[in-house]
C-alpha positions as CSV (number, residue, x, y, z in Angstrom):
1,M,-208.9,52.2,68.9
2,K,-206.8,54.7,70.8
3,S,-208.0,58.2,71.5
4,I,-206.9,61.4,73.3
5,V,-208.8,64.4,74.6
6,I,-207.6,68.0,74.2
7,D,-209.6,70.4,76.2
8,D,-208.5,73.3,78.4
9,E,-211.3,72.7,80.9
10,K,-210.3,70.0,83.4
11,P,-213.9,69.1,84.4
12,A,-214.8,68.6,80.7
13,Q,-211.8,66.4,80.2
14,L,-212.7,64.1,83.1
15,H,-216.3,64.0,82.1
16,L,-215.5,62.9,78.6
17,E,-212.9,60.4,79.8
18,R,-215.4,58.7,82.1
19,L,-218.0,58.5,79.2
20,L,-215.3,56.9,76.9
21,R,-214.3,54.3,79.5
22,S,-218.0,53.5,80.1
23,D,-218.6,53.0,76.4
24,G,-215.5,50.8,76.1
25,R,-215.0,50.9,72.4
26,L,-212.3,53.7,72.5
27,T,-209.3,53.6,74.8
28,P,-208.7,57.1,76.2
29,V,-204.9,57.2,76.3
30,Q,-204.4,60.7,77.8
31,C,-205.9,64.1,78.3
32,F,-204.2,67.4,77.5
33,S,-205.1,71.0,78.5
34,T,-203.4,72.7,75.6
35,A,-203.2,72.0,71.9
36,R,-199.4,72.3,71.9
37,A,-199.1,69.5,74.5
38,G,-201.5,67.3,72.5
39,L,-199.6,67.9,69.3
40,D,-196.3,67.0,71.0
41,F,-197.8,63.7,72.1
42,L,-199.2,63.0,68.6
43,A,-195.8,63.6,67.0
44,K,-194.5,60.6,69.0
45,E,-197.5,58.3,69.5
46,R,-200.0,56.6,67.1
47,V,-203.6,57.6,67.8
48,D,-206.8,56.9,65.9
49,V,-209.2,59.5,67.3
50,V,-208.7,63.0,68.8
51,F,-211.5,64.7,70.7
52,L,-210.6,68.4,70.3
53,D,-212.1,71.5,71.9
54,I,-212.6,74.4,69.6
55,G,-212.5,77.3,72.0
56,M,-209.0,77.1,73.6
57,P,-206.6,79.9,74.3
58,E,-203.3,80.4,72.4
59,M,-204.1,77.8,69.7
60,N,-207.8,77.0,69.0
61,G,-209.1,73.7,67.8
62,L,-209.5,74.7,64.2
63,E,-205.8,75.6,63.9
64,A,-204.8,72.5,65.9
65,A,-206.7,70.4,63.5
66,E,-204.5,71.7,60.7
67,Y,-201.4,70.4,62.5
68,I,-203.0,67.1,63.4
69,Q,-203.9,66.5,59.7
70,Q,-200.3,67.4,58.8
71,L,-199.0,64.8,61.3
72,D,-201.4,62.0,60.2
73,S,-204.3,62.6,57.8
74,N,-205.9,59.3,59.0
75,I,-206.6,60.6,62.5
76,R,-210.3,61.1,63.1
77,I,-211.0,64.4,64.6
78,I,-214.1,65.0,66.8
79,F,-214.7,68.7,67.6
80,I,-216.1,69.5,71.0
81,T,-217.8,72.9,71.3
82,A,-219.9,74.8,73.9
83,Y,-221.5,76.9,71.2
84,A,-224.1,75.7,68.7
85,D,-223.1,78.3,66.1
86,H,-219.7,76.6,65.8
87,A,-221.2,73.2,65.1
88,V,-221.8,73.6,61.4
89,E,-218.4,75.1,60.9
90,A,-216.8,72.2,62.7
91,F,-218.7,69.6,60.7
92,E,-217.5,71.2,57.5
93,L,-213.8,71.0,58.5
94,Q,-211.6,68.0,59.2
95,A,-214.0,66.7,61.8
96,L,-215.6,63.3,61.4
97,D,-218.2,64.6,63.8
98,Y,-218.9,67.4,66.4
99,V,-220.4,67.2,69.9
100,L,-221.9,70.0,71.9
101,K,-221.1,70.5,75.5
102,P,-222.1,69.1,77.9
103,V,-221.5,65.7,76.2
104,S,-224.2,63.1,76.9
105,S,-223.5,59.3,76.8
106,A,-226.2,58.9,74.1
107,R,-224.7,61.5,71.8
108,L,-221.2,60.2,72.3
109,A,-222.4,56.7,71.5
110,K,-223.6,58.0,68.1
111,T,-220.2,59.6,67.5
112,I,-218.4,56.3,68.2
113,D,-220.8,54.5,65.9
114,R,-219.7,56.9,63.2
115,I,-216.1,56.4,64.0
116,A,-216.5,52.6,63.8
117,A,-218.3,52.9,60.5
118,G,-215.5,55.1,59.2
119,M,-212.8,52.6,60.2
120,M,-214.6,49.8,58.3
121,S,-214.8,52.1,55.2
122,S,-211.2,52.9,55.5
123,S,-210.2,49.2,55.6
124,S,-212.2,48.7,52.3
125,R,-210.3,51.5,50.7
126,V,-207.0,50.1,51.8
127,A,-207.9,46.7,50.3
128,A,-208.9,48.4,47.0
129,T,-205.7,50.4,46.9
130,A,-203.7,47.2,47.4
131,E,-205.6,45.5,44.6
132,V,-204.8,48.5,42.3
133,Q,-201.1,48.3,43.2
134,E,-201.0,44.6,42.5
135,S,-202.5,45.2,39.1
136,E,-200.0,47.9,38.4
137,A,-197.2,45.5,39.4
138,V,-198.2,43.2,36.6
139,G,-198.1,45.9,34.0
140,M,-201.4,47.8,33.9
141,D,-201.2,51.5,33.0
142,T,-201.4,54.0,35.8
143,R,-204.2,56.5,35.4
144,M,-203.0,60.0,36.4
145,P,-205.4,62.8,37.3
146,G,-205.5,65.7,34.9
147,L,-205.8,69.5,35.5
148,L,-206.9,72.0,32.9
149,T,-206.2,75.7,33.6
150,F,-206.6,77.3,30.1
151,K,-209.9,79.0,29.9
152,H,-211.5,77.2,32.8
153,L,-210.2,75.2,35.8
154,D,-211.2,71.6,35.7
155,I,-209.8,68.5,37.4
156,Y,-210.4,65.1,35.9
157,R,-210.0,61.7,37.7
158,S,-207.7,60.5,34.9
159,L,-206.3,61.5,31.5
160,D,-209.0,59.4,29.7
161,Q,-211.5,61.4,27.6
162,E,-214.5,60.0,29.5
163,A,-212.9,60.6,32.9
164,Q,-215.0,61.9,35.8
165,K,-214.8,65.7,36.4
166,H,-214.6,67.0,39.9
167,K,-217.5,69.1,41.0
168,W,-216.3,71.8,43.4
169,R,-218.5,72.3,46.4
170,T,-217.8,76.0,46.6
171,A,-216.3,78.6,44.2
172,K,-213.8,79.5,46.9
173,S,-212.4,76.0,47.4
174,Q,-211.8,76.0,43.6
175,E,-210.1,79.4,43.8
176,L,-207.9,78.3,46.8
177,F,-206.8,75.2,44.8
178,A,-206.1,77.4,41.8
179,F,-204.2,80.0,43.9
180,L,-202.0,77.4,45.6
181,F,-201.3,75.5,42.3
182,H,-200.5,78.9,40.8
183,H,-197.7,79.3,43.3
184,S,-196.1,76.0,42.3
185,G,-195.4,74.4,45.7
186,D,-194.3,77.6,47.4
187,W,-195.4,78.3,50.9
188,V,-198.2,80.9,51.2
189,S,-199.1,82.5,54.5
190,K,-202.6,82.5,55.9
191,E,-202.5,86.3,55.8
192,I,-201.9,86.4,52.1
193,L,-204.7,83.8,51.4
194,L,-207.2,85.8,53.5
195,D,-206.2,89.0,51.8
196,K,-206.4,87.6,48.3
197,L,-209.4,85.4,48.6
198,W,-211.5,86.6,51.5
199,A,-210.8,90.3,51.8
200,D,-214.6,91.1,51.7
201,V,-215.4,89.3,54.9
202,S,-214.2,89.5,58.6
203,Q,-211.1,87.7,59.5
204,E,-213.0,85.2,61.7
205,K,-215.3,84.4,58.8
206,G,-212.4,84.3,56.4
207,L,-210.6,81.8,58.5
208,T,-213.7,79.6,58.7
209,H,-214.0,79.7,54.9
210,L,-210.2,79.0,54.5
211,H,-210.4,75.9,56.8
212,T,-213.5,74.6,55.0
213,S,-211.8,75.0,51.6
214,V,-208.6,73.3,52.8
215,Y,-210.7,70.4,53.9
216,Q,-212.5,70.1,50.6
217,I,-209.2,70.0,48.7
218,R,-207.7,67.4,51.0
219,K,-210.8,65.4,50.7
220,L,-210.4,65.5,46.9
221,L,-206.8,64.4,47.0
222,K,-207.6,61.5,49.3
223,E,-210.7,60.2,47.6
224,W,-209.1,60.2,44.2
225,N,-205.9,58.6,45.5
226,M,-203.8,61.5,44.3
227,T,-200.2,61.6,45.4
228,G,-200.3,65.4,45.9
229,K,-200.5,67.0,49.3
230,L,-201.8,70.2,50.8
231,E,-199.4,70.9,53.6
232,Y,-199.6,73.3,56.6
233,N,-196.7,74.6,58.7
234,M,-196.1,77.8,60.6
235,N,-199.4,79.4,59.5
236,R,-198.5,78.7,55.8
237,Y,-199.9,76.4,53.2
238,R,-198.4,74.8,50.1
239,L,-199.8,72.5,47.5
240,L,-197.6,69.7,46.1
241,S,-199.2,68.5,42.9
242,G,-197.8,65.0,43.0
243,N,-198.9,62.9,40.0
244,L,-201.3,65.6,38.8
245,V,-200.7,66.3,35.1
246,S,-201.6,69.9,34.1
247,D,-201.9,71.6,30.7
248,V,-200.1,74.7,31.9
249,E,-197.0,72.8,33.0
250,Q,-197.0,70.8,29.8
251,F,-197.4,74.1,27.8
252,E,-194.5,75.9,29.6
253,Q,-192.2,72.9,29.2
254,G,-193.1,72.7,25.5
255,T,-192.5,76.4,24.9
256,A,-188.9,76.2,26.2
257,Y,-187.7,75.3,22.7
258,A,-184.8,77.1,21.0
259,D,-185.9,76.8,17.4
260,V,-188.7,75.1,15.4
261,T,-187.2,72.1,13.5
262,S,-188.5,69.2,11.6
263,D,-187.8,67.1,14.6
264,N,-190.0,69.1,17.1
265,V,-192.6,70.8,14.9
266,D,-195.3,68.1,15.3
267,Q,-194.7,68.1,19.1
268,L,-195.0,71.9,19.1
269,R,-198.3,71.7,17.2
270,D,-199.6,69.5,20.0
271,I,-198.5,72.1,22.5
272,V,-200.5,74.8,20.7
273,S,-203.7,72.7,21.0
274,L,-203.4,72.8,24.8
275,Y,-204.2,76.5,24.7
276,R,-208.0,76.5,24.8
277,G,-208.2,80.1,26.0
278,D,-206.3,82.4,28.4
279,Y,-205.1,81.0,31.7
280,L,-208.1,80.8,34.1
281,E,-209.8,83.2,31.8
282,E,-213.4,82.4,32.7
283,H,-212.8,82.8,36.5
284,D,-211.4,86.4,36.2
285,Y,-209.0,85.9,39.2
286,H,-207.1,89.2,39.5
287,W,-204.1,87.5,41.0
288,A,-203.7,85.3,37.8
289,Q,-203.7,88.2,35.3
290,S,-199.9,88.7,35.1
291,R,-199.2,85.0,34.4
292,A,-202.1,84.9,32.0
293,R,-200.5,87.7,30.0
294,D,-197.1,86.0,30.0
295,L,-198.6,82.7,28.8
296,R,-200.5,84.5,26.1
297,R,-197.3,86.0,24.8
298,K,-195.7,82.6,24.7
299,Y,-198.7,81.2,22.8
300,V,-198.6,84.0,20.2
301,G,-194.8,83.5,19.8
302,L,-195.2,79.8,19.4
303,V,-197.9,80.0,16.8
304,M,-196.0,82.6,14.8
305,D,-192.8,80.5,15.0
306,I,-194.6,77.4,13.6
307,A,-196.3,79.5,10.9
308,E,-193.0,80.9,9.8
309,W,-191.5,77.4,9.7
310,D,-194.5,76.3,7.6
311,M,-194.0,79.3,5.3
312,K,-190.3,78.4,4.7
313,H,-191.2,74.8,4.0
314,G,-193.9,75.5,1.4
315,R,-196.9,75.2,3.7
316,G,-198.3,78.7,3.3
317,R,-201.9,77.6,3.4
318,E,-201.4,75.9,6.8
319,A,-199.5,78.9,8.0
320,M,-202.4,81.3,7.0
321,E,-204.9,79.1,8.8
322,Q,-203.0,79.3,12.0
323,L,-202.4,83.0,11.7
324,S,-206.0,83.8,10.9
325,E,-207.1,82.0,14.0
326,L,-204.4,83.8,16.1
327,Q,-205.5,87.2,14.7
328,E,-209.0,86.6,16.0
329,R,-207.5,86.5,19.5
330,E,-205.0,89.4,18.8
331,P,-206.8,91.6,16.3
332,Y,-204.4,94.6,16.9
333,A,-201.1,92.8,16.8
334,E,-198.9,94.4,14.2
335,E,-196.5,91.5,14.1
336,I,-199.2,89.0,13.2
337,C,-200.4,91.2,10.3
338,R,-196.9,91.5,9.0
339,L,-196.3,87.8,9.1
340,M,-199.6,87.2,7.3
341,M,-198.6,89.5,4.5
342,R,-195.2,87.8,4.2
343,V,-196.9,84.4,4.0
344,S,-199.2,85.7,1.3
345,A,-196.2,87.0,-0.6
346,S,-194.5,83.6,-0.3
347,M,-197.5,82.2,-2.1
348,D,-197.4,85.0,-4.7
349,D,-200.9,86.2,-3.6
350,Q,-201.0,90.0,-4.1
351,Q,-204.7,90.2,-3.5
352,A,-204.3,88.5,-0.1
353,I,-201.6,91.0,0.9
354,L,-203.9,93.9,-0.1
355,R,-206.9,92.4,1.8
356,I,-204.9,91.7,4.9
357,Y,-203.5,95.2,5.1
358,Q,-206.7,97.0,4.4
359,S,-208.7,95.0,6.8
360,F,-206.1,95.5,9.6
361,T,-205.9,99.2,8.9
362,L,-209.7,99.5,9.1
363,T,-209.8,97.6,12.4
364,L,-207.2,99.9,14.0
365,L,-208.9,103.0,12.7
366,E,-212.5,102.1,13.7
367,E,-211.7,100.5,17.1
368,L,-208.6,102.3,18.3
369,G,-208.3,105.4,16.2
370,H,-204.8,104.4,15.1
371,Q,-202.9,104.0,11.9
372,P,-200.6,100.9,11.4
373,E,-197.0,101.2,12.6
374,P,-194.5,102.5,10.0
375,E,-192.8,99.1,9.9
376,T,-196.1,97.5,8.9
377,S,-196.8,100.1,6.2
378,R,-193.3,99.9,4.8
379,L,-193.6,96.1,4.5
380,Y,-196.9,96.4,2.7
381,E,-195.4,98.9,0.2
382,D,-192.3,96.7,-0.3
383,L,-194.4,93.6,-0.9
384,T,-196.7,95.3,-3.4
385,A,-194.1,97.5,-5.2
386,N,-194.0,95.2,-8.2
């Protein structure tokens, strides 16, 4: 196994190199005094392990780890730090381990034991992946991971009903995933992420939380064999969803119809069922509110279009069931009230028209202090004139 050392302190470099040579299980290829020099080397050469100092000028070890992961996510990173208060942070990031300076031969031996164990585990995963690929080649269905965003954010290992649901380690790693997915593969700067997600803590603390959350997401993508990637470049991140199937993307594709027809109405009914609640409703993410309102408008329009199609095709009862459920979500929507009265008229149900209008009028008056719009009142009068 090949390794390199990146540390701006020359004595620390030489000390660690001697220990590595004495242990004999890792081959120290080269030592570098700056993160940039180490990254340039890694861009050209294949390395298994990087011993990386956290406290370096210009680019510290935490930022350098981001670039290393971008170059090769299989590289094992061992953070080296002179300060114990950085140890826990390092362990939560991309590091397989962390070692406090001055490094002892006994402590380094434990680290190399962990590296060796990790290599064996990785080999087992590769074999398992090859077996899955071989099974797929003979015709087995591929299980794609599923993402639900309406009402609550949940990721499932596959699209099966009994699939395992991911348990987020922290609420912020969940929000970071949601935020990057929300931006649909666009690059998002560190500054924006810190401002939107960690504005209530210091920049240093926010960066630590950001790196930890990034690691948790990458760990999920890797452990579940997802084809998506969380990329880092020029102090920006972007999430590529890969084979992740999401309800919101399916919903938006489904609502791009021109008209409801006999050919697509059943498919559109399935699209309606995706809407379990407002987009990320239970999380109350302020940055998601604009899109949530837009998706809600599309949902209302879709249900009303299907209900109108049902009305025109003699399915008034089905239309009323859909509209009654929709009105529970949108109790002050005039257009829903008007369509409900029209559907009732199509079934020649004068009592229903009266009941709908009076109930809507009472709701507006008691809760908003308003009267129905003139258009709604005129429609009621027209429909009940006979």
